VEXDREN-2710 file (C-alpha; in Angstrom, 1 decimal):
% VEXDREN-2710
k/r/px/py/pz
1/MET/78.7/-217.4/77.1
2/LYS/78.2/-220.5/75.7
3/LYS/75.0/-220.4/76.9
4/ALA/74.1/-217.2/75.4
5/LEU/75.7/-218.4/71.8
6/CYS/73.8/-221.8/72.3
7/MET/70.5/-219.8/72.6
8/LEU/71.1/-217.3/69.6
9/ALA/71.9/-220.3/67.4
10/VAL/68.4/-222.1/68.3
11/ALA/66.7/-218.7/67.8
12/ALA/68.4/-218.3/64.3
13/CYS/67.1/-221.7/63.3
14/LEU/63.7/-220.9/64.3
15/MET/63.6/-217.8/62.7
16/GLY/64.9/-219.2/59.5
17/LEU/68.3/-217.5/59.2
18/THR/70.2/-220.7/58.9
19/GLY/69.7/-220.7/54.9
20/GLN/67.5/-223.9/55.3
21/ALA/64.3/-223.7/53.5
22/TRP/61.2/-225.8/55.0
23/THR/58.6/-227.4/52.5
24/ALA/54.8/-228.5/53.2
25/LEU/53.3/-231.5/52.5
26/SER/50.2/-231.5/50.1
27/ASP/47.5/-233.8/50.8
28/PRO/44.7/-233.3/48.2
29/ILE/41.2/-233.9/49.1
30/THR/38.5/-235.6/46.8
31/VAL/35.2/-233.9/47.4
32/THR/32.1/-235.8/45.7
33/VAL/29.0/-234.1/45.3
34/SER/25.6/-235.5/44.3
35/LEU/22.6/-233.5/43.4
36/GLY/19.4/-234.6/44.3
37/VAL/16.9/-235.2/41.4
38/ILE/14.0/-232.5/41.6
39/VAL/11.1/-233.1/39.7
40/SER/8.4/-230.6/39.7
41/VAL/6.1/-229.0/37.4
42/ASP/4.5/-225.1/38.1
43/VAL/1.2/-224.1/36.6
44/ASP/0.8/-220.5/36.1
45/THR/-2.5/-220.0/36.7
46/ASN/-4.4/-222.4/39.4
47/THR/-8.2/-221.7/38.7
48/TRP/-10.8/-221.6/35.9
49/ASP/-14.1/-219.9/36.8
50/ILE/-16.4/-221.1/33.9
51/GLY/-19.7/-219.9/35.8
52/ALA/-23.2/-220.7/35.2
53/ILE/-23.7/-223.0/31.9
54/THR/-26.9/-224.7/30.8
55/LEU/-27.3/-228.1/30.2
56/GLY/-26.4/-229.0/26.5
57/GLY/-25.1/-225.5/26.1
58/ALA/-21.9/-224.2/24.3
59/PRO/-18.7/-225.4/25.1
60/ALA/-16.7/-223.2/27.7
61/THR/-13.0/-222.6/26.8
62/SER/-10.3/-221.7/29.4
63/VAL/-7.6/-219.2/29.1
64/THR/-4.3/-220.7/27.8
65/PHE/-2.0/-222.2/30.5
66/LEU/1.3/-222.5/31.0
67/ALA/3.0/-225.6/32.4
68/THR/6.8/-224.9/33.5
69/ASN/9.5/-227.3/34.5
70/ASP/10.8/-226.3/37.6
71/GLY/12.7/-229.2/38.4
72/ASN/16.6/-229.9/37.5
73/VAL/16.0/-232.6/35.0
74/THR/14.2/-232.9/31.9
75/GLU/10.5/-234.3/32.2
76/ASN/7.5/-235.5/30.9
77/PHE/4.3/-233.7/31.6
78/ALA/1.3/-235.9/32.1
79/ILE/-2.7/-234.6/32.4
80/LYS/-5.9/-235.8/34.1
81/GLY/-9.2/-234.5/35.2
82/SER/-11.3/-235.8/38.0
83/ASP/-14.9/-236.5/38.3
84/GLY/-16.9/-233.3/39.7
85/ALA/-18.6/-233.0/43.0
86/GLY/-22.3/-233.6/43.7
87/GLY/-22.4/-236.9/41.7
88/TRP/-21.2/-235.6/38.1
89/LEU/-18.9/-237.5/36.1
90/LEU/-16.2/-237.0/34.0
91/GLY/-16.6/-238.8/30.5
92/ASN/-15.4/-239.1/26.6
93/LEU/-18.6/-238.3/25.9
94/VAL/-21.2/-235.8/27.1
95/GLY/-24.7/-237.1/28.6
96/THR/-26.8/-237.6/31.6
97/ASP/-24.6/-236.1/34.6
98/THR/-21.6/-236.5/32.6
99/PHE/-19.4/-233.9/31.4
100/LYS/-16.4/-233.7/29.1
101/VAL/-13.0/-231.7/29.2
102/THR/-10.6/-231.7/26.4
103/GLU/-7.2/-230.4/26.2
104/THR/-7.8/-228.8/22.6
105/MET/-3.8/-228.1/21.5
106/ASN/-3.0/-231.8/21.6
107/THR/-6.6/-233.3/21.4
108/ILE/-6.7/-235.0/24.5
109/VAL/-10.0/-236.1/26.2
110/LEU/-9.3/-235.9/29.7
111/THR/-10.1/-239.1/32.0
112/THR/-9.3/-239.6/35.2
113/GLY/-6.0/-241.5/34.7
114/ASP/-3.1/-239.7/33.7
115/GLN/-2.4/-239.3/30.1
116/PRO/0.6/-237.9/28.0
117/LEU/0.8/-234.0/27.5
118/ALA/4.3/-233.3/26.7
119/THR/7.8/-235.2/26.7
120/ASN/11.0/-234.1/27.4
121/VAL/10.5/-230.9/28.6
122/PRO/14.2/-229.4/29.5
123/ARG/14.6/-227.5/32.8
124/ASP/12.8/-224.2/32.7
125/GLY/11.1/-225.2/29.7
126/ASN/7.3/-224.9/29.3
127/VAL/4.1/-226.0/27.7
128/GLN/0.9/-224.2/26.7
129/PHE/-2.3/-226.1/27.2
130/GLN/-5.7/-224.8/27.0
131/LEU/-9.1/-226.5/28.1
132/GLN/-12.5/-226.8/26.7
133/TYR/-15.5/-227.9/28.8
134/ASP/-18.7/-229.4/27.5
135/PRO/-21.6/-229.6/30.1
136/PRO/-23.8/-232.5/30.3
137/THR/-26.9/-232.8/28.1
138/ASP/-29.3/-233.6/31.1
139/ASP/-28.9/-234.1/34.8
140/THR/-30.5/-236.1/37.6
141/GLN/-29.1/-233.9/40.3
142/GLY/-31.3/-231.1/40.0
143/GLY/-30.6/-227.0/39.2
144/GLY/-28.1/-225.3/40.8
145/VAL/-25.9/-228.0/41.8
146/ASN/-22.0/-227.5/41.2
147/HIS/-20.0/-229.6/39.8
148/ASP/-16.4/-228.5/40.6
149/PHE/-13.8/-230.7/39.2
150/THR/-9.9/-230.7/39.2
151/VAL/-7.5/-230.9/36.2
152/THR/-4.1/-232.0/37.3
153/ILE/-0.5/-231.9/35.6
154/THR/2.0/-234.3/36.7
155/ALA/5.6/-234.1/36.0
156/SER/7.9/-237.1/35.9
157/GLN/11.7/-237.6/34.9
158/SER/12.3/-238.2/31.3
END
């Protein structure tokens, strides 16, 4: 009988029938989150087909491009051009074998080095720009030599 009473007492304690409350201790967890910096720009159109153009002819103007900050920080945008294929050169003035490209909204004559296009562009903010191509006045390359070139928009953290 004593054995049975003892077992009932232990069972009652385990089931919480003794009237005692059990408390849990808390231990907070500190969480540190570091977001990586993402610097990125997206240009809505990545081609400009000028087509055939004559030496010393009228300038060709592009559509309006839209550069968007798709990173997660405020950014600065820079713009630059490249020399053309086939020995054609990007220059400040047109000439023999030399063409010129201007960003017309900010009047920036493109060079092969980065030049400021926009500063402090917020996340998801955008900048419009338009290009104008001025063909060479003369050439030593011969007719029918393409001079494809590249315009690059670069983003950097503000």
